[in-house]
Each structure stands twice: as C-alpha cells, then as structure tokens.
LOPABA-97531 format. One record per residue (C-alpha): residue number from 0; residue in three letters; x, y, z. Coordinates in pm, whole numbers. Example, Ala and Ser with C-alpha at 12.3 -4.5 7.8 and 13.67 -1.06 7.14 Angstrom:
BEGIN
0_ALA_1230_-450_780
1_SER_1367_-106_714
END
This chain:
BEGIN
0_UNK_8738_10406_8474
1_UNK_8948_10300_8796
2_UNK_9190_10063_8637
3_UNK_9300_10299_8333
4_UNK_9347_10592_8573
5_UNK_9591_10323_8790
6_UNK_9772_10225_8488
7_UNK_9838_10538_8364
8_UNK_9959_10624_8721
9_UNK_10190_10316_8734
10_UNK_10296_10371_8401
11_UNK_10385_10733_8464
12_UNK_10543_10681_8754
13_UNK_10778_10396_8653
14_UNK_10891_10653_8333
15_UNK_10902_10895_8597
16_UNK_11124_10739_8885
17_UNK_11344_10561_8609
18_UNK_11454_10910_8451
19_UNK_11549_11038_8836
20_UNK_11716_10735_8831
21_UNK_11914_10771_8570
22_UNK_12000_11209_8679
23_UNK_12140_11083_8929
24_UNK_12327_10819_8751
25_UNK_12461_11090_8560
26_UNK_12589_11318_8859
27_UNK_12768_11023_8968
28_UNK_12921_10949_8665
29_UNK_12981_11299_8561
30_UNK_13130_11395_8920
31_UNK_13315_11064_9025
32_UNK_13363_10860_8761
33_UNK_13735_10866_8571
34_UNK_13685_11004_8278
35_UNK_13945_10692_8178
36_UNK_13749_10434_8252
37_UNK_13412_10554_8041
38_UNK_13620_10426_7722
39_UNK_13491_10714_7549
40_UNK_13197_10648_7597
41_UNK_12989_11027_7651
42_UNK_12902_11093_8001
43_UNK_12599_11316_7850
44_UNK_12380_10998_7760
45_UNK_12266_10890_8065
46_UNK_12143_11292_8176
47_UNK_11949_11275_7840
48_UNK_11789_10963_7870
49_UNK_11707_11065_8227
50_UNK_11536_11441_8094
51_UNK_11331_11228_7824
52_UNK_11205_10896_8050
53_UNK_11132_11189_8371
54_UNK_10978_11446_8131
55_UNK_10775_11161_7976
56_UNK_10642_11019_8301
57_UNK_10605_11362_8414
58_UNK_10380_11463_8136
59_UNK_10201_11147_8231
60_UNK_10114_11141_8574
61_UNK_10025_11547_8533
62_UNK_9806_11470_8264
63_UNK_9641_11156_8459
64_UNK_9595_11428_8811
65_UNK_9431_11679_8577
66_UNK_9235_11461_8418
67_UNK_9094_11288_8765
68_UNK_9085_11607_8919
69_UNK_8839_11720_8595
70_UNK_8627_11439_8679
71_UNK_8556_11515_9053
72_UNK_8481_11818_8959
73_UNK_8211_11740_8689
74_UNK_8092_11499_8942
75_UNK_7990_11762_9216
76_UNK_7940_12030_8962
77_UNK_7839_11904_8636
78_UNK_7477_11897_8520
79_UNK_7320_11565_8497
80_UNK_7171_11570_8134
81_UNK_7048_11320_7891
82_UNK_7279_11195_7577
83_UNK_7294_10987_7290
84_UNK_7494_10721_7169
85_UNK_7601_10805_6838
86_UNK_7905_10536_6825
87_UNK_8073_10244_6974
88_UNK_8406_10197_6896
89_UNK_8769_10017_6960
90_UNK_9027_10217_7123
91_UNK_9401_10133_7017
92_UNK_9522_10051_7300
93_UNK_9449_9781_7498
94_UNK_9534_9728_7910
95_UNK_9657_9369_7987
96_UNK_9554_9230_7627
97_UNK_9214_9358_7673
98_UNK_9080_9601_7436
99_UNK_8903_9901_7537
100_UNK_8604_10098_7410
101_UNK_8455_10414_7374
102_UNK_8147_10525_7356
103_UNK_8023_10861_7161
104_UNK_7750_11036_7236
105_UNK_7538_11403_7158
106_UNK_7365_11616_7369
107_UNK_7232_11922_7425
108_UNK_7262_12212_7615
109_UNK_7142_12575_7643
110_UNK_7045_12599_7297
111_UNK_7349_12404_7185
112_UNK_7393_12038_6988
113_UNK_7743_11906_7108
114_UNK_7913_11618_7103
115_UNK_8117_11374_7371
116_UNK_8313_11097_7419
117_UNK_8360_10846_7712
118_UNK_8726_10777_7823
119_UNK_8813_10397_7710
120_UNK_8593_10167_7902
121_UNK_8613_9796_7943
122_UNK_8389_9608_7639
123_UNK_8172_9465_7933
124_UNK_8092_9800_8000
125_UNK_7988_9895_7638
126_UNK_7923_9650_7462
127_UNK_7542_9645_7498
128_UNK_7521_9986_7363
129_UNK_7411_10080_7060
130_UNK_7330_10379_6875
131_UNK_7039_10530_6979
132_UNK_7064_10422_7291
133_UNK_6998_10684_7574
134_UNK_7283_10744_7837
135_UNK_7339_10941_8147
136_UNK_7623_11271_8087
137_UNK_7760_11556_8358
138_UNK_7838_11901_8209
139_UNK_7993_12160_8300
140_UNK_7785_12455_8305
141_UNK_8029_12718_8203
142_UNK_8168_12511_7923
143_UNK_7924_12275_7815
144_UNK_8133_12090_7583
145_UNK_8319_11959_7824
146_UNK_8093_11652_7951
147_UNK_8184_11328_8161
148_UNK_8001_10987_8049
149_UNK_7843_10879_8316
150_UNK_7677_10516_8170
151_UNK_7326_10378_8126
152_UNK_6964_10626_8227
END
C-alpha cells in the first residue's frame, strides 16, 4: 500500500508543481510581455492550464493524505475483526506496468452484516486469496462500515 501512496503523492505533486509553474508563467506574461509579441495568442490560456493542473494535483494530494490519516486512525483505534473473502479482482489501474488487485470481503460487527474492499494491492499479495478465506481487518467502532484490510489471519 505504501508504494501506491508514494506513487499518488508523486503524481499529484507533479501536477501541482506544473500548475503552479503555469500560474507564475501566466502572471509573468500578463505583467511583463508586450501584447504585440504574443501574436494574438490569449494570455489567459496559461492561467487556465495552471488552475486546472494545480487543482487536479491538489485534489490528488489531499485525497491521498486524507486516506493516509484514515488508515493510521484505523490502525491505532480500529477493532480487529475476522472477515471472509468474497472476491479477488483486478484493478483498472496499473502502476509501473504491474496489475493491481482488490480483495472484497464481508464481515459482521455489532450484529450488522457489512462489506468492504482492500486498497489496490500487488498480485503477489492477493493471488493466494480465494472466496471463503478468512482475513483480518480493522473496523472503526464508531462507524462500522469503515474498515481496513490487514491481510491473512
């Protein structure tokens, strides 16, 4: 999971950096360029590209950091519960040309039957799982539908 998070932090950081660079470029063009030298090109295009790229990068970074905080909270405060694998399926996303996989599971907590799914995981971590296998998860006692896949029991 850490590898995925590092990828998304890097990916989001690149978009944020490129977006900020475009915003600075747009400010420089609008403040210092001679409008005749722009050859009719709209100077706001750099600003629009910068806003889009930095917004996208900021969104990815925020989501990744919130997910990290959620995982840390569940690791520290979550209740350990056994779950049952219901499915193992491939992600649509590949990282470094390697397929990622999800483990879907069901569990009971407080008399409620609930379901969850792991984060994307490398093939070597999940290919031994099959429906019916027992796995360990952590469940938020205040919000039992929020769970974190831990691995085999």
